[in-house]
PATORGU-427675 format. One record per residue (C-alpha): residue in three letters; x, y, z. Coordinates in steps of 0.1 Angstrom, whole numbers, always signed. Last residue first. Example, Ala and Ser with C-alpha at 12.3 -4.5 7.8 and 13.67 -1.06 7.14 Angstrom:
<nodes>
SER/+137/-11/+71
ALA/+123/-45/+78
</nodes>
This chain:
<nodes>
GLY/+730/+804/+1506
ARG/+741/+839/+1513
LEU/+754/+869/+1493
VAL/+747/+852/+1460
LEU/+753/+878/+1432
ALA/+726/+880/+1406
GLN/+734/+897/+1373
GLY/+708/+920/+1357
ALA/+730/+951/+1360
VAL/+735/+944/+1398
VAL/+712/+919/+1416
LEU/+721/+912/+1453
LEU/+709/+878/+1465
VAL/+701/+864/+1499
GLN/+693/+828/+1506
GLU/+683/+808/+1537
CYS/+664/+839/+1549
GLU/+658/+851/+1585
GLU/+689/+873/+1586
GLY/+678/+888/+1553
PHE/+647/+903/+1570
ALA/+667/+920/+1597
ALA/+693/+933/+1573
ASN/+668/+945/+1548
LEU/+648/+962/+1576
ARG/+678/+980/+1590
GLY/+689/+992/+1556
LEU/+653/+1003/+1549
GLU/+653/+1022/+1582
ASP/+685/+1041/+1574
ARG/+674/+1051/+1539
TYR/+640/+1062/+1552
ARG/+656/+1083/+1578
ARG/+681/+1098/+1554
GLY/+651/+1108/+1531
SER/+632/+1123/+1561
ALA/+664/+1144/+1570
THR/+666/+1157/+1535
ALA/+695/+1157/+1511
PRO/+697/+1119/+1507
VAL/+732/+1105/+1507
ILE/+740/+1095/+1471
GLY/+741/+1057/+1465
SER/+753/+1026/+1484
GLY/+725/+1025/+1510
VAL/+696/+1022/+1487
GLU/+693/+984/+1481
ASN/+657/+980/+1472
SER/+636/+951/+1483
VAL/+621/+919/+1468
ALA/+608/+890/+1488
VAL/+607/+853/+1478
VAL/+588/+832/+1503
THR/+580/+794/+1504
ARG/+555/+789/+1531
ARG/+561/+774/+1565
THR/+565/+808/+1582
SER/+582/+809/+1616
ARG/+612/+831/+1608
VAL/+592/+853/+1583
ALA/+566/+859/+1610
GLU/+593/+869/+1634
THR/+607/+893/+1608
LEU/+574/+910/+1603
GLU/+566/+914/+1641
ARG/+601/+929/+1645
VAL/+595/+953/+1617
ARG/+563/+963/+1633
SER/+578/+968/+1667
ARG/+607/+989/+1654
LEU/+580/+1010/+1636
THR/+562/+1016/+1669
LYS/+594/+1026/+1687
GLU/+603/+1051/+1660
GLY/+568/+1066/+1660
GLY/+567/+1070/+1698
GLY/+573/+1106/+1706
ALA/+606/+1110/+1687
TRP/+590/+1100/+1654
GLU/+559/+1121/+1661
ALA/+581/+1152/+1670
ASP/+604/+1147/+1639
ASP/+575/+1143/+1615
TRP/+582/+1120/+1586
ALA/+579/+1089/+1607
GLY/+542/+1095/+1613
VAL/+536/+1059/+1625
ALA/+513/+1050/+1595
ASP/+535/+1067/+1569
MET/+565/+1048/+1582
ALA/+546/+1015/+1577
ASP/+534/+1025/+1542
THR/+569/+1035/+1532
LEU/+583/+1002/+1547
TRP/+559/+981/+1527
LEU/+571/+1000/+1496
SER/+606/+990/+1504
LEU/+596/+955/+1512
CYS/+584/+949/+1475
ASP/+573/+929/+1458
ILE/+564/+899/+1479
LEU/+563/+866/+1460
LEU/+545/+841/+1482
PRO/+546/+804/+1475
PRO/+513/+784/+1479
GLY/+494/+781/+1512
ASP/+496/+777/+1549
GLU/+489/+809/+1568
GLY/+513/+828/+1591
LEU/+531/+845/+1563
LEU/+498/+858/+1549
PRO/+487/+871/+1583
VAL/+521/+890/+1588
LEU/+521/+906/+1553
ASP/+494/+933/+1557
THR/+508/+956/+1530
THR/+482/+945/+1505
GLU/+475/+941/+1468
ALA/+470/+904/+1463
THR/+477/+888/+1430
ARG/+471/+852/+1418
TRP/+495/+833/+1395
SER/+482/+809/+1369
GLY/+486/+836/+1341
PRO/+524/+835/+1346
ARG/+538/+870/+1354
ARG/+555/+892/+1328
GLU/+523/+910/+1318
ARG/+515/+917/+1354
HIS/+549/+934/+1360
ALA/+545/+956/+1328
ALA/+510/+966/+1339
VAL/+522/+977/+1374
ARG/+549/+998/+1358
GLU/+525/+1014/+1334
ALA/+501/+1022/+1362
TRP/+530/+1039/+1380
GLU/+536/+1061/+1350
GLY/+499/+1070/+1347
ASP/+496/+1082/+1384
GLY/+459/+1091/+1386
GLY/+451/+1064/+1412
ARG/+481/+1051/+1431
THR/+473/+1014/+1427
GLY/+488/+998/+1457
GLY/+526/+994/+1462
THR/+527/+963/+1483
ALA/+520/+938/+1456
VAL/+518/+902/+1469
TYR/+521/+877/+1441
LEU/+505/+844/+1453
VAL/+520/+814/+1433
ASP/+496/+787/+1423
PRO/+521/+766/+1404
PHE/+559/+764/+1406
SER/+584/+766/+1377
ALA/+582/+805/+1374
LEU/+591/+809/+1412
ARG/+627/+819/+1409
ARG/+621/+837/+1376
GLU/+597/+861/+1394
ALA/+624/+871/+1419
GLU/+651/+876/+1392
VAL/+626/+897/+1371
SER/+619/+917/+1402
LYS/+656/+923/+1409
GLY/+665/+933/+1373
SER/+686/+963/+1383
ARG/+660/+988/+1372
ALA/+663/+1007/+1405
GLY/+688/+990/+1428
GLY/+689/+955/+1440
LEU/+681/+931/+1467
VAL/+664/+896/+1464
LEU/+655/+881/+1498
THR/+648/+842/+1497
ARG/+630/+820/+1521
ARG/+622/+783/+1514
PRO/+654/+778/+1494
VAL/+649/+751/+1469
ASP/+667/+720/+1480
PRO/+700/+714/+1462
VAL/+699/+680/+1442
ASP/+719/+653/+1458
GLU/+706/+625/+1436
TYR/+688/+594/+1449
ALA/+684/+567/+1422
GLY/+651/+565/+1405
VAL/+664/+564/+1370
ALA/+701/+554/+1371
LEU/+722/+580/+1353
THR/+749/+579/+1326
THR/+765/+613/+1317
GLY/+778/+616/+1281
ASP/+769/+652/+1278
PRO/+774/+671/+1310
VAL/+746/+673/+1337
ALA/+719/+698/+1344
ARG/+698/+704/+1376
ALA/+663/+710/+1388
GLY/+646/+723/+1419
ALA/+637/+756/+1403
ALA/+662/+776/+1423
ALA/+688/+749/+1415
LEU/+682/+755/+1378
ARG/+690/+792/+1381
ARG/+721/+785/+1401
GLY/+734/+758/+1378
LEU/+730/+780/+1348
GLU/+748/+808/+1365
PRO/+776/+786/+1377
GLY/+784/+772/+1342
PRO/+766/+782/+1311
PRO/+752/+817/+1305
VAL/+714/+815/+1301
ASP/+693/+819/+1268
HIS/+722/+802/+1249
ASP/+703/+769/+1245
LEU/+698/+738/+1267
HIS/+676/+711/+1252
VAL/+679/+693/+1285
ALA/+673/+703/+1322
LEU/+670/+673/+1344
VAL/+642/+670/+1371
ASP/+648/+641/+1396
THR/+613/+635/+1410
THR/+614/+630/+1448
PRO/+596/+661/+1457
GLY/+569/+656/+1431
ALA/+566/+659/+1393
SER/+534/+643/+1380
ARG/+518/+659/+1410
VAL/+490/+676/+1390
ALA/+503/+710/+1398
ARG/+539/+699/+1397
LEU/+536/+688/+1361
ARG/+520/+723/+1353
ALA/+548/+741/+1371
LEU/+574/+721/+1351
ALA/+557/+732/+1319
ASP/+557/+768/+1332
PRO/+595/+767/+1333
ARG/+594/+764/+1296
GLY/+626/+777/+1280
VAL/+649/+771/+1310
VAL/+634/+738/+1322
ASP/+633/+723/+1286
MET/+626/+687/+1298
LEU/+639/+654/+1312
VAL/+617/+642/+1340
MET/+628/+614/+1364
ASP/+609/+592/+1389
TYR/+576/+602/+1376
SER/+550/+610/+1402
GLU/+522/+586/+1410
ALA/+485/+590/+1417
THR/+480/+617/+1392
ALA/+462/+650/+1399
GLU/+436/+661/+1374
GLN/+439/+688/+1347
LEU/+469/+682/+1324
GLY/+455/+685/+1289
ALA/+487/+694/+1270
PRO/+521/+684/+1282
ALA/+547/+713/+1277
GLY/+569/+721/+1248
GLY/+598/+744/+1239
PRO/+622/+715/+1233
PRO/+607/+680/+1234
LEU/+596/+663/+1266
TYR/+610/+630/+1282
LEU/+591/+615/+1311
LEU/+607/+585/+1329
ARG/+589/+560/+1351
GLN/+604/+530/+1370
GLY/+584/+498/+1369
ASP/+614/+474/+1368
PRO/+608/+466/+1332
GLY/+610/+504/+1324
THR/+581/+528/+1319
VAL/+587/+555/+1294
ALA/+565/+585/+1290
TYR/+573/+602/+1257
GLY/+566/+637/+1246
THR/+557/+645/+1210
GLY/+562/+676/+1189
GLY/+539/+706/+1186
ALA/+534/+734/+1211
ASP/+509/+722/+1236
MET/+522/+686/+1237
ALA/+504/+652/+1235
VAL/+522/+624/+1254
ALA/+532/+592/+1236
GLN/+533/+562/+1258
VAL/+564/+539/+1258
ARG/+565/+505/+1276
HIS/+598/+488/+1282
GLY/+600/+450/+1285
THR/+628/+446/+1259
LEU/+603/+433/+1234
LEU/+590/+468/+1232
ALA/+554/+479/+1240
LEU/+542/+511/+1224
GLU/+513/+531/+1237
ARG/+492/+556/+1219
GLY/+481/+589/+1234
ASP/+496/+610/+1207
PRO/+508/+589/+1178
VAL/+542/+572/+1182
ARG/+570/+587/+1161
GLY/+596/+569/+1139
PRO/+634/+566/+1133
GLN/+644/+538/+1111
PRO/+661/+510/+1131
LEU/+699/+512/+1136
GLY/+720/+485/+1119
ALA/+741/+510/+1100
PRO/+738/+545/+1114
VAL/+709/+566/+1101
GLU/+722/+596/+1083
VAL/+706/+627/+1097
PRO/+687/+652/+1075
PRO/+679/+682/+1097
GLY/+649/+679/+1120
ASP/+620/+655/+1118
HIS/+596/+683/+1128
PRO/+578/+691/+1161
HIS/+607/+673/+1179
SER/+601/+640/+1197
LEU/+616/+614/+1175
LEU/+616/+577/+1185
VAL/+643/+551/+1177
GLN/+635/+515/+1187
ARG/+656/+483/+1189
VAL/+689/+498/+1200
GLY/+714/+470/+1208
ALA/+741/+481/+1183
LEU/+739/+518/+1196
SER/+771/+512/+1216
HIS/+781/+525/+1250
GLY/+813/+538/+1267
ALA/+802/+574/+1268
ARG/+826/+582/+1240
ALA/+810/+554/+1220
ALA/+775/+568/+1226
ALA/+786/+602/+1214
PHE/+802/+587/+1183
ALA/+769/+569/+1175
ALA/+749/+600/+1182
GLY/+771/+621/+1158
PRO/+741/+640/+1143
THR/+710/+635/+1163
LEU/+685/+607/+1166
ASP/+658/+615/+1192
LEU/+649/+591/+1221
LEU/+669/+559/+1216
LEU/+657/+527/+1231
SER/+677/+495/+1237
GLY/+709/+506/+1255
ASP/+689/+508/+1287
VAL/+675/+542/+1275
LEU/+698/+563/+1252
VAL/+688/+599/+1253
ALA/+694/+626/+1226
THR/+697/+663/+1231
ALA/+717/+683/+1205
ALA/+754/+685/+1214
ARG/+765/+705/+1244
ALA/+796/+726/+1253
ASP/+796/+734/+1290
PRO/+820/+705/+1297
GLY/+846/+722/+1275
LEU/+835/+755/+1262
ALA/+801/+773/+1262
MET/+815/+808/+1272
ALA/+815/+822/+1236
CYS/+780/+808/+1231
ALA/+767/+826/+1263
ALA/+785/+858/+1251
CYS/+767/+859/+1218
PRO/+787/+856/+1184
CYS/+766/+827/+1170
GLY/+784/+810/+1140
PRO/+773/+774/+1150
ARG/+753/+776/+1182
PRO/+774/+768/+1213
LEU/+756/+749/+1223
GLY/+737/+725/+1199
ALA/+714/+734/+1170
PRO/+685/+713/+1184
ALA/+692/+727/+1219
GLY/+717/+709/+1241
THR/+718/+678/+1264
GLY/+736/+653/+1242
LEU/+743/+615/+1244
LEU/+725/+616/+1278
THR/+728/+579/+1290
ILE/+698/+564/+1307
GLU/+695/+534/+1331
MET/+663/+517/+1342
</nodes>
């Protein structure tokens, strides 16, 4: 089964007409995208968009062989003139299956936010899932026996939809996940590619023709990632975003509850509000056993608070205790943690503060903490496939 992406953008296209935002200003050349429409084997058209016939011609195809046009959006969209000879666009009722004379079978998939998804099985048995913008399949509960060969969906807008598909194994390690319906939520170019790669997905330019089921060199999701940044830099948001498309994440909060501290409680509540409802939370600084167990991905937020607890435990703030064995004990704990990171089989995303670039602390204890956090970050980062530094909400790749 072969598909041609006549467009890969949001319904309004990218850049959006008249939009002054930076992402739209940057969406030039190959980063400009028409509204998403997909031509399957030259005979099935998923979504009819303005200029589809011209887009097909530019890609070296024709719509003359199209025998069925199906709409996925919650509404029929803006008026589009149906090119001569093209069948009238229609929609398959949820759950119903349509058999085409070309040997394709199309089943309508119910969505949680309106619109219709389509599961297409080709004459060769390969399976494609196409989802509308802003939607996720509804009613996914039990694991399926077979993953789709390719999924086309709104990865940026609905990463939780990909998490749902992975939870029931409709999307597996060999599934080629393509981001479509791309809007101006993420700057195009390298930043879009980086975010999609972290989710195990990719994007291609308009006009690309792909063979469903063919091997594609999609970057593997890094198994260990360290996200560094200063206060309010966006480091926690970046870490959470990296795992938003994966189910059953365990969020490890190392800061505790700090009873009576209202401002801290507000911070914790804001973090919880951002996280997907399917994630579980563990409030602990005992990271080594978690890293040694098999299980879902871990998001550790953050190593700086883990270090504070560790330094409290060894009496690091007292010079005599520090010189009398506290420093040696802390080094041992850091070494134990980094060895656990090296040997873990879980996917891990850890957050830590970068404090070495600011004002030199006025107290000896403050300087000690700054130095030890720098050593911890360096040792932890050495065991990670990817290390990021977040500055003003922008992630800079230091490694990987």
